[in-house]
TORMARFI-982148 format. One record per residue: residue number from 1; residue in one letter; z, y, x of N, C-alpha, C in turn. Coordinates in nm, 4 decimals. Layout:
resi: NUM	resn: A	nup: Z	nnorth: Y	neast: X	caup: Z	canorth: Y	caeast: X	cup: Z	cnorth: Y	ceast: X
...
// end
This chain:
resi: 1	resn: X	nup: 0.0080	nnorth: -0.1128	neast: 0.0933	caup: -0.0155	canorth: 0.0020	caeast: 0.0180	cup: 0.0094	cnorth: 0.1313	ceast: 0.0849
resi: 2	resn: X	nup: -0.0696	nnorth: 0.2321	neast: 0.0391	caup: -0.0665	canorth: 0.3456	caeast: 0.1231	cup: 0.0813	cnorth: 0.4300	ceast: 0.1084
resi: 3	resn: X	nup: 0.1510	nnorth: 0.4333	neast: 0.2128	caup: 0.2814	canorth: 0.4957	caeast: 0.2228	cup: 0.2307	cnorth: 0.6146	ceast: 0.2531
resi: 4	resn: X	nup: 0.1213	nnorth: 0.6657	neast: 0.3193	caup: 0.1156	canorth: 0.7930	caeast: 0.4063	cup: -0.0028	cnorth: 0.8627	ceast: 0.3127
resi: 5	resn: X	nup: 0.0787	nnorth: 0.9284	neast: 0.1883	caup: 0.0177	canorth: 1.0190	caeast: 0.1222	cup: 0.0719	cnorth: 1.1314	ceast: 0.0916
resi: 6	resn: X	nup: 0.0535	nnorth: 1.2392	neast: 0.0029	caup: 0.0838	canorth: 1.3557	caeast: -0.0196	cup: 0.2241	cnorth: 1.3448	ceast: -0.0723
resi: 7	resn: X	nup: 0.2250	nnorth: 1.2600	neast: -0.1827	caup: 0.3431	canorth: 1.2542	caeast: -0.2728	cup: 0.4515	cnorth: 1.1752	ceast: -0.1851
resi: 8	resn: X	nup: 0.4280	nnorth: 1.0822	neast: -0.1297	caup: 0.5170	canorth: 1.0048	caeast: -0.0072	cup: 0.5662	cnorth: 1.1155	ceast: 0.0763
resi: 9	resn: X	nup: 0.4902	nnorth: 1.2062	neast: 0.1311	caup: 0.5592	canorth: 1.3186	caeast: 0.2260	cup: 0.6387	cnorth: 1.4046	ceast: 0.1363
resi: 10	resn: X	nup: 0.6135	nnorth: 1.4081	neast: 0.0077	caup: 0.7075	canorth: 1.5069	caeast: -0.0555	cup: 0.8229	cnorth: 1.4281	ceast: -0.0931
resi: 11	resn: X	nup: 0.8241	nnorth: 1.3032	neast: -0.1194	caup: 0.9623	canorth: 1.2072	caeast: -0.1416	cup: 1.0411	cnorth: 1.2153	ceast: -0.0245
resi: 12	resn: X	nup: 0.9618	nnorth: 1.1884	neast: 0.1342	caup: 1.0632	canorth: 1.1875	caeast: 0.2321	cup: 1.0824	cnorth: 1.3287	ceast: 0.2832
resi: 13	resn: X	nup: 1.0733	nnorth: 1.4315	neast: 0.2181	caup: 1.0898	canorth: 1.5852	caeast: 0.2449	cup: 1.0323	cnorth: 1.6133	ceast: 0.3637
resi: 14	resn: X	nup: 0.8958	nnorth: 1.5847	neast: 0.3950	caup: 0.8388	canorth: 1.6255	caeast: 0.4866	cup: 0.7201	cnorth: 1.7384	ceast: 0.4755
resi: 15	resn: X	nup: 0.7162	nnorth: 1.7468	neast: 0.3155	caup: 0.6280	canorth: 1.8738	caeast: 0.2774	cup: 0.7508	cnorth: 1.9036	ceast: 0.1489
resi: 16	resn: X	nup: 0.7315	nnorth: 2.0665	neast: 0.1625	caup: 0.8166	canorth: 2.1164	caeast: 0.0627	cup: 0.7470	cnorth: 2.1189	ceast: -0.0803
resi: 17	resn: X	nup: 0.8653	nnorth: 2.0758	neast: -0.2015	caup: 0.8029	canorth: 2.1084	caeast: -0.3115	cup: 0.9402	cnorth: 2.1682	ceast: -0.3963
resi: 18	resn: X	nup: 0.8793	nnorth: 2.2178	neast: -0.5167	caup: 1.0124	canorth: 2.2718	caeast: -0.6065	cup: 1.0125	cnorth: 2.1569	ceast: -0.6933
resi: 19	resn: X	nup: 1.1346	nnorth: 2.0972	neast: -0.6650	caup: 1.1573	canorth: 1.9705	caeast: -0.7215	cup: 1.2610	cnorth: 2.0329	ceast: -0.8665
resi: 20	resn: X	nup: 1.2238	nnorth: 1.9574	neast: -0.9811	caup: 1.3052	canorth: 1.9896	caeast: -1.0883	cup: 1.4025	cnorth: 1.8721	ceast: -1.1374
resi: 21	resn: X	nup: 1.3494	nnorth: 1.7655	neast: -1.0878	caup: 1.4299	canorth: 1.6330	caeast: -1.1494	cup: 1.4528	cnorth: 1.5440	ceast: -1.0071
resi: 22	resn: X	nup: 1.5228	nnorth: 1.4646	neast: -1.0002	caup: 1.5083	canorth: 1.3546	caeast: -0.9011	cup: 1.6299	cnorth: 1.2299	ceast: -0.9340
resi: 23	resn: X	nup: 1.5876	nnorth: 1.1348	neast: -0.9510	caup: 1.6999	canorth: 1.0300	caeast: -0.9414	cup: 1.6558	cnorth: 0.9048	ceast: -0.8653
resi: 24	resn: X	nup: 1.7210	nnorth: 0.7887	neast: -0.8785	caup: 1.6971	canorth: 0.6568	caeast: -0.7756	cup: 1.5553	cnorth: 0.6306	ceast: -0.7992
resi: 25	resn: X	nup: 1.4786	nnorth: 0.6423	neast: -0.8942	caup: 1.3838	canorth: 0.5803	caeast: -0.9525	cup: 1.2377	cnorth: 0.6847	ceast: -0.9241
resi: 26	resn: X	nup: 1.2593	nnorth: 0.7964	neast: -0.9784	caup: 1.1759	canorth: 0.9112	caeast: -0.9522	cup: 1.1786	cnorth: 1.0264	ceast: -0.9201
resi: 27	resn: X	nup: 1.0774	nnorth: 1.1244	neast: -0.8798	caup: 1.0945	canorth: 1.2461	caeast: -0.8318	cup: 1.0462	cnorth: 1.3305	ceast: -0.9497
resi: 28	resn: X	nup: 1.0484	nnorth: 1.4644	neast: -0.9735	caup: 0.9549	canorth: 1.5332	caeast: -1.0666	cup: 0.9589	cnorth: 1.6810	ceast: -0.9921
resi: 29	resn: X	nup: 0.8264	nnorth: 1.7333	neast: -0.9635	caup: 0.8105	canorth: 1.8701	caeast: -0.9072	cup: 0.7192	cnorth: 1.9384	ceast: -0.9691
resi: 30	resn: X	nup: 0.7149	nnorth: 2.0460	neast: -0.9499	caup: 0.6298	canorth: 2.1521	caeast: -1.0234	cup: 0.4673	cnorth: 2.1329	ceast: -0.9317
resi: 31	resn: X	nup: 0.3689	nnorth: 2.1266	neast: -1.0394	caup: 0.2471	canorth: 2.1125	caeast: -0.9726	cup: 0.2137	cnorth: 2.2710	ceast: -0.8814
resi: 32	resn: X	nup: 0.1377	nnorth: 2.2472	neast: -0.7658	caup: 0.1086	canorth: 2.3588	caeast: -0.7014	cup: -0.0243	cnorth: 2.4473	ceast: -0.7306
resi: 33	resn: X	nup: -0.1050	nnorth: 2.3728	neast: -0.8314	caup: -0.2274	canorth: 2.4404	caeast: -0.9206	cup: -0.1744	cnorth: 2.4007	ceast: -1.0636
resi: 34	resn: X	nup: -0.0863	nnorth: 2.4945	neast: -1.1172	caup: -0.0543	canorth: 2.4715	caeast: -1.2354	cup: -0.1863	cnorth: 2.4986	ceast: -1.3489
resi: 35	resn: X	nup: -0.2019	nnorth: 2.4060	neast: -1.4530	caup: -0.2577	canorth: 2.4158	caeast: -1.5583	cup: -0.2069	cnorth: 2.4334	ceast: -1.6911
resi: 36	resn: X	nup: -0.0876	nnorth: 2.4894	neast: -1.6847	caup: -0.0100	canorth: 2.5497	caeast: -1.7894	cup: 0.1047	cnorth: 2.5906	ceast: -1.7533
resi: 37	resn: X	nup: 0.1949	nnorth: 2.6971	neast: -1.8300	caup: 0.2883	canorth: 2.7664	caeast: -1.7897	cup: 0.3974	cnorth: 2.6483	ceast: -1.7256
resi: 38	resn: X	nup: 0.3871	nnorth: 2.5310	neast: -1.7923	caup: 0.4764	canorth: 2.4381	caeast: -1.7405	cup: 0.4057	cnorth: 2.3254	ceast: -1.6941
resi: 39	resn: X	nup: 0.3902	nnorth: 2.2933	neast: -1.5705	caup: 0.3144	canorth: 2.1915	caeast: -1.5170	cup: 0.3872	cnorth: 2.1182	ceast: -1.4209
resi: 40	resn: X	nup: 0.4527	nnorth: 2.0068	neast: -1.4428	caup: 0.5269	canorth: 1.9090	caeast: -1.3541	cup: 0.4688	cnorth: 1.7637	ceast: -1.3495
resi: 41	resn: X	nup: 0.4783	nnorth: 1.7291	neast: -1.2098	caup: 0.4409	canorth: 1.5851	caeast: -1.1909	cup: 0.5590	cnorth: 1.4894	ceast: -1.1848
resi: 42	resn: X	nup: 0.5488	nnorth: 1.3832	neast: -1.2184	caup: 0.6248	canorth: 1.3014	caeast: -1.2187	cup: 0.5994	cnorth: 1.1638	ceast: -1.1330
resi: 43	resn: X	nup: 0.6905	nnorth: 1.1312	neast: -1.0496	caup: 0.6285	canorth: 1.0069	caeast: -0.9624	cup: 0.7190	cnorth: 0.9287	ceast: -0.9425
resi: 44	resn: X	nup: 0.6740	nnorth: 0.7524	neast: -0.9161	caup: 0.7817	canorth: 0.6900	caeast: -0.8642	cup: 0.8161	cnorth: 0.7198	ceast: -0.7296
resi: 45	resn: X	nup: 0.9178	nnorth: 0.6764	neast: -0.7258	caup: 1.0081	canorth: 0.7176	caeast: -0.5720	cup: 0.9857	cnorth: 0.6047	ceast: -0.4719
resi: 46	resn: X	nup: 0.9909	nnorth: 0.4808	neast: -0.5075	caup: 1.0323	canorth: 0.3754	caeast: -0.4124	cup: 0.8902	cnorth: 0.2871	ceast: -0.4203
resi: 47	resn: X	nup: 0.8070	nnorth: 0.2869	neast: -0.5008	caup: 0.6880	canorth: 0.1938	caeast: -0.4999	cup: 0.5516	cnorth: 0.2919	ceast: -0.5297
resi: 48	resn: X	nup: 0.5074	nnorth: 0.2833	neast: -0.4254	caup: 0.3571	canorth: 0.3447	caeast: -0.4642	cup: 0.2422	cnorth: 0.2353	ceast: -0.5067
resi: 49	resn: X	nup: 0.2085	nnorth: 0.2931	neast: -0.6520	caup: 0.1309	canorth: 0.2041	caeast: -0.7171	cup: -0.0201	cnorth: 0.2916	ceast: -0.7112
resi: 50	resn: X	nup: -0.0937	nnorth: 0.2766	neast: -0.6357	caup: -0.2302	canorth: 0.3451	caeast: -0.6168	cup: -0.2996	cnorth: 0.4377	ceast: -0.7204
resi: 51	resn: X	nup: -0.3123	nnorth: 0.3405	neast: -0.8328	caup: -0.3824	canorth: 0.3971	caeast: -0.9568	cup: -0.3105	cnorth: 0.3202	ceast: -1.0752
resi: 52	resn: X	nup: -0.3584	nnorth: 0.3613	neast: -1.2040	caup: -0.2909	canorth: 0.3053	caeast: -1.3416	cup: -0.3548	cnorth: 0.1687	ceast: -1.3341
resi: 53	resn: X	nup: -0.4638	nnorth: 0.1453	neast: -1.2945	caup: -0.5529	canorth: 0.0278	caeast: -1.2877	cup: -0.4650	cnorth: -0.0935	ceast: -1.2223
resi: 54	resn: X	nup: -0.3703	nnorth: -0.0364	neast: -1.1348	caup: -0.2784	canorth: -0.1295	caeast: -1.0145	cup: -0.1420	cnorth: -0.1509	ceast: -1.1023
resi: 55	resn: X	nup: -0.1314	nnorth: -0.1026	neast: -1.2185	caup: -0.0071	canorth: -0.1311	caeast: -1.3188	cup: -0.0123	cnorth: -0.2845	ceast: -1.3214
resi: 56	resn: X	nup: 0.1221	nnorth: -0.3481	neast: -1.2874	caup: 0.1528	canorth: -0.4915	caeast: -1.3259	cup: 0.2802	cnorth: -0.4864	ceast: -1.4305
resi: 57	resn: X	nup: 0.3123	nnorth: -0.6338	neast: -1.4811	caup: 0.4077	canorth: -0.6378	caeast: -1.5748	cup: 0.5235	cnorth: -0.6085	ceast: -1.5244
resi: 58	resn: X	nup: 0.5542	nnorth: -0.6382	neast: -1.3701	caup: 0.6566	canorth: -0.5893	caeast: -1.3145	cup: 0.6875	cnorth: -0.4319	ceast: -1.3025
resi: 59	resn: X	nup: 0.5971	nnorth: -0.3665	neast: -1.3438	caup: 0.5969	canorth: -0.2324	caeast: -1.3304	cup: 0.6606	cnorth: -0.1549	ceast: -1.4636
resi: 60	resn: X	nup: 0.6792	nnorth: -0.2476	neast: -1.5689	caup: 0.7093	canorth: -0.2020	caeast: -1.7021	cup: 0.8341	cnorth: -0.1437	ceast: -1.7019
resi: 61	resn: X	nup: 0.9327	nnorth: -0.1588	neast: -1.6561	caup: 1.0778	canorth: -0.0682	caeast: -1.6732	cup: 1.0490	cnorth: 0.0533	ceast: -1.5996
resi: 62	resn: X	nup: 0.9928	nnorth: 0.0500	neast: -1.4819	caup: 0.9441	canorth: 0.1780	caeast: -1.4042	cup: 0.8665	cnorth: 0.2974	ceast: -1.4860
resi: 63	resn: X	nup: 0.7573	nnorth: 0.2082	neast: -1.5614	caup: 0.6813	canorth: 0.3166	caeast: -1.6186	cup: 0.7404	cnorth: 0.3661	ceast: -1.7540
resi: 64	resn: X	nup: 0.8297	nnorth: 0.2873	neast: -1.8050	caup: 0.9294	canorth: 0.3283	caeast: -1.9374	cup: 1.0262	cnorth: 0.4310	ceast: -1.8898
resi: 65	resn: X	nup: 1.0816	nnorth: 0.3852	neast: -1.7847	caup: 1.1913	canorth: 0.5094	caeast: -1.7068	cup: 1.0824	cnorth: 0.6657	ceast: -1.6937
resi: 66	resn: X	nup: 0.9561	nnorth: 0.6706	neast: -1.6518	caup: 0.9143	canorth: 0.7788	caeast: -1.6436	cup: 0.8932	cnorth: 0.8650	ceast: -1.7428
resi: 67	resn: X	nup: 0.8672	nnorth: 0.7711	neast: -1.8549	caup: 0.8293	canorth: 0.8340	caeast: -1.9824	cup: 0.9770	cnorth: 0.9032	ceast: -2.0683
resi: 68	resn: X	nup: 1.0699	nnorth: 0.8428	neast: -1.9926	caup: 1.2177	canorth: 0.8878	caeast: -2.0755	cup: 1.2437	cnorth: 1.0117	ceast: -1.9795
resi: 69	resn: X	nup: 1.1964	nnorth: 1.0134	neast: -1.8474	caup: 1.2496	canorth: 1.1460	caeast: -1.7729	cup: 1.1428	cnorth: 1.2492	ceast: -1.8321
resi: 70	resn: X	nup: 1.0161	nnorth: 1.1986	neast: -1.8664	caup: 0.9151	canorth: 1.3134	caeast: -1.9096	cup: 0.9730	cnorth: 1.3646	ceast: -2.0363
resi: 71	resn: X	nup: 1.0218	nnorth: 1.3102	neast: -2.1283	caup: 1.0869	canorth: 1.3542	caeast: -2.2494	cup: 1.1877	cnorth: 1.4325	ceast: -2.2095
resi: 72	resn: X	nup: 1.3165	nnorth: 1.3959	neast: -2.1245	caup: 1.4219	canorth: 1.5005	caeast: -2.1134	cup: 1.3782	cnorth: 1.6093	ceast: -2.0347
resi: 73	resn: X	nup: 1.2506	nnorth: 1.6180	neast: -1.9417	caup: 1.2248	canorth: 1.7276	caeast: -1.8671	cup: 1.1779	cnorth: 1.8129	ceast: -1.9774
resi: 74	resn: X	nup: 1.0878	nnorth: 1.7557	neast: -2.0685	caup: 1.0085	canorth: 1.8430	caeast: -2.1832	cup: 1.1288	cnorth: 1.9288	ceast: -2.2296
resi: 75	resn: X	nup: 1.2312	nnorth: 1.8883	neast: -2.2653	caup: 1.3442	canorth: 1.9525	caeast: -2.3368	cup: 1.4264	cnorth: 2.0425	ceast: -2.2697
resi: 76	resn: X	nup: 1.4423	nnorth: 2.0011	neast: -2.1300	caup: 1.5299	canorth: 2.0860	caeast: -2.0157	cup: 1.4152	cnorth: 2.2187	ceast: -1.9799
resi: 77	resn: X	nup: 1.2927	nnorth: 2.1916	neast: -2.0063	caup: 1.2102	canorth: 2.3172	caeast: -1.9708	cup: 1.1542	cnorth: 2.3780	ceast: -2.0597
resi: 78	resn: X	nup: 1.1910	nnorth: 2.3469	neast: -2.1868	caup: 1.2012	canorth: 2.4342	caeast: -2.3028	cup: 1.0491	cnorth: 2.4033	ceast: -2.3546
resi: 79	resn: X	nup: 0.9978	nnorth: 2.2900	neast: -2.3613	caup: 0.8529	canorth: 2.2638	caeast: -2.4212	cup: 0.8763	cnorth: 2.1668	ceast: -2.5043
resi: 80	resn: X	nup: 0.9822	nnorth: 2.1135	neast: -2.5720	caup: 0.9729	canorth: 1.9992	caeast: -2.6375	cup: 0.9254	cnorth: 2.0363	ceast: -2.7810
resi: 81	resn: X	nup: 0.8730	nnorth: 2.1593	neast: -2.7982	caup: 0.8059	canorth: 2.1782	caeast: -2.9262	cup: 0.6358	cnorth: 2.1248	ceast: -2.9137
resi: 82	resn: X	nup: 0.5966	nnorth: 2.0806	neast: -2.8001	caup: 0.4683	canorth: 2.0336	caeast: -2.8041	cup: 0.4405	cnorth: 2.0202	ceast: -2.6681
resi: 83	resn: X	nup: 0.3930	nnorth: 1.9184	neast: -2.5914	caup: 0.3486	canorth: 1.9044	caeast: -2.4639	cup: 0.2530	cnorth: 1.7940	ceast: -2.4337
resi: 84	resn: X	nup: 0.2102	nnorth: 1.7720	neast: -2.3341	caup: 0.0917	canorth: 1.6668	caeast: -2.3063	cup: 0.1525	cnorth: 1.5986	ceast: -2.1888
resi: 85	resn: X	nup: 0.1200	nnorth: 1.4699	neast: -2.1859	caup: 0.1331	canorth: 1.3768	caeast: -2.0951	cup: 0.0239	cnorth: 1.3250	ceast: -2.0377
resi: 86	resn: X	nup: 0.0003	nnorth: 1.3269	neast: -1.9108	caup: -0.1342	canorth: 1.2985	caeast: -1.8569	cup: -0.1254	cnorth: 1.2076	ceast: -1.7455
resi: 87	resn: X	nup: -0.2013	nnorth: 1.0923	neast: -1.7336	caup: -0.1974	canorth: 0.9979	caeast: -1.6195	cup: -0.3699	cnorth: 0.9768	ceast: -1.5983
resi: 88	resn: X	nup: -0.4025	nnorth: 1.0358	neast: -1.4659	caup: -0.5486	canorth: 1.0249	caeast: -1.4422	cup: -0.5790	cnorth: 0.8915	ceast: -1.3692
resi: 89	resn: X	nup: -0.6750	nnorth: 0.8412	neast: -1.3724	caup: -0.6970	canorth: 0.6896	caeast: -1.3238	cup: -0.8189	cnorth: 0.6830	ceast: -1.2299
resi: 90	resn: X	nup: -0.7933	nnorth: 0.7038	neast: -1.0953	caup: -0.9238	canorth: 0.7003	caeast: -1.0041	cup: -1.0150	cnorth: 0.8259	ceast: -0.9958
resi: 91	resn: X	nup: -1.0936	nnorth: 0.8404	neast: -0.9133	caup: -1.1773	canorth: 0.9578	caeast: -0.9105	cup: -1.2514	cnorth: 1.0181	ceast: -0.9921
resi: 92	resn: X	nup: -1.3050	nnorth: 0.9346	neast: -1.0834	caup: -1.4012	canorth: 0.9902	caeast: -1.1991	cup: -1.2956	cnorth: 1.0385	ceast: -1.3185
resi: 93	resn: X	nup: -1.1527	nnorth: 1.0183	neast: -1.3188	caup: -1.0786	canorth: 1.0489	caeast: -1.4141	cup: -1.0120	cnorth: 1.1982	ceast: -1.3570
resi: 94	resn: X	nup: -1.0355	nnorth: 1.2188	neast: -1.2168	caup: -0.9596	canorth: 1.3605	caeast: -1.1553	cup: -0.8395	cnorth: 1.2953	ceast: -1.0547
resi: 95	resn: X	nup: -0.7838	nnorth: 1.1861	neast: -1.0495	caup: -0.7174	canorth: 1.1428	caeast: -0.9521	cup: -0.7277	cnorth: 1.1884	ceast: -0.8537
resi: 96	resn: X	nup: -0.6343	nnorth: 1.2561	neast: -0.7603	caup: -0.6882	canorth: 1.3038	caeast: -0.6103	cup: -0.5580	cnorth: 1.2537	ceast: -0.5152
resi: 97	resn: X	nup: -0.4641	nnorth: 1.2055	neast: -0.5683	caup: -0.3435	canorth: 1.1292	caeast: -0.4633	cup: -0.3626	cnorth: 1.0056	ceast: -0.5195
resi: 98	resn: X	nup: -0.3689	nnorth: 0.9165	neast: -0.4279	caup: -0.3261	canorth: 0.7481	caeast: -0.4473	cup: -0.1672	cnorth: 0.7177	ceast: -0.4824
resi: 99	resn: X	nup: -0.1208	nnorth: 0.7617	neast: -0.5696	caup: 0.0395	canorth: 0.7379	caeast: -0.6008	cup: 0.0156	cnorth: 0.7814	ceast: -0.7022
resi: 100	resn: X	nup: 0.0122	nnorth: 0.6879	neast: -0.8375	caup: 0.0428	canorth: 0.6773	caeast: -0.9621	cup: 0.1581	cnorth: 0.8077	ceast: -1.0076
resi: 101	resn: X	nup: 0.1141	nnorth: 0.9067	neast: -1.1018	caup: 0.1859	canorth: 1.0175	caeast: -1.1198	cup: 0.1480	cnorth: 1.0599	ceast: -1.2793
resi: 102	resn: X	nup: 0.2398	nnorth: 1.0915	neast: -1.3303	caup: 0.2304	canorth: 1.1450	caeast: -1.4879	cup: 0.2198	cnorth: 1.3199	ceast: -1.4505
resi: 103	resn: X	nup: 0.1287	nnorth: 1.3947	neast: -1.5335	caup: 0.1579	canorth: 1.5405	caeast: -1.5687	cup: 0.2499	cnorth: 1.5561	ceast: -1.6893
resi: 104	resn: X	nup: 0.3105	nnorth: 1.6431	neast: -1.6858	caup: 0.3824	canorth: 1.7128	caeast: -1.8066	cup: 0.3463	cnorth: 1.8596	ceast: -1.7973
resi: 105	resn: X	nup: 0.2704	nnorth: 1.8710	neast: -1.9153	caup: 0.2173	canorth: 2.0289	caeast: -1.9524	cup: 0.2566	cnorth: 2.0695	ceast: -2.0734
resi: 106	resn: X	nup: 0.3257	nnorth: 2.1926	neast: -2.0478	caup: 0.3742	canorth: 2.2531	caeast: -2.1623	cup: 0.3491	cnorth: 2.4184	ceast: -2.1493
resi: 107	resn: X	nup: 0.3930	nnorth: 2.4615	neast: -2.2773	caup: 0.4073	canorth: 2.6014	caeast: -2.2538	cup: 0.2722	cnorth: 2.6744	ceast: -2.3267
resi: 108	resn: X	nup: 0.1767	nnorth: 2.5983	neast: -2.3676	caup: 0.0763	canorth: 2.6721	caeast: -2.4073	cup: 0.0275	cnorth: 2.5654	ceast: -2.5426
resi: 109	resn: X	nup: -0.0782	nnorth: 2.6421	neast: -2.6052	caup: -0.1158	canorth: 2.5165	caeast: -2.7185	cup: -0.2522	cnorth: 2.4694	ceast: -2.6208
resi: 110	resn: X	nup: -0.2766	nnorth: 2.3291	neast: -2.6791	caup: -0.3763	canorth: 2.2208	caeast: -2.6340	cup: -0.4827	cnorth: 2.2039	ceast: -2.7331
resi: 111	resn: X	nup: -0.5770	nnorth: 2.1704	neast: -2.6663	caup: -0.6958	canorth: 2.1284	caeast: -2.8006	cup: -0.7389	cnorth: 2.0013	ceast: -2.7588
resi: 112	resn: X	nup: -0.7764	nnorth: 1.9233	neast: -2.8689	caup: -0.8374	canorth: 1.7630	caeast: -2.8725	cup: -0.9796	cnorth: 1.8066	ceast: -2.9071
resi: 113	resn: X	nup: -1.0566	nnorth: 1.7218	neast: -2.8357	caup: -1.0406	canorth: 1.6478	caeast: -2.7269	cup: -1.0395	cnorth: 1.7573	ceast: -2.5835
resi: 114	resn: X	nup: -0.9536	nnorth: 1.7098	neast: -2.4726	caup: -0.9692	canorth: 1.8074	caeast: -2.3655	cup: -1.0887	cnorth: 1.8192	ceast: -2.3105
resi: 115	resn: X	nup: -1.0836	nnorth: 1.9368	neast: -2.2453	caup: -1.2310	canorth: 1.9842	caeast: -2.1863	cup: -1.2736	cnorth: 1.9027	ceast: -2.0474
// end
């Protein structure tokens, strides 16, 4: 697995980030190129899952935990009235870091389908 990626460097504190939440299983920090007033990335801390296509049954609890954290953060960051969760999978979907991550976006109106 790729342990030498941008997000791993943030986890290891080799690169600074505006961390808004952390626990023993995940880390959440503000995106450096926000697409909404609130744009936080939520990443697994101890397991690098390169893409969503690489998720296995063994990852069920971890992925559930990421969703629970996202819901808590939405409330903490004041966007519980409406927010979007996004997981991009591979290049064609816009994934740029090979470390599964969830985008939490809020603080503005969103349209469907996304652009």
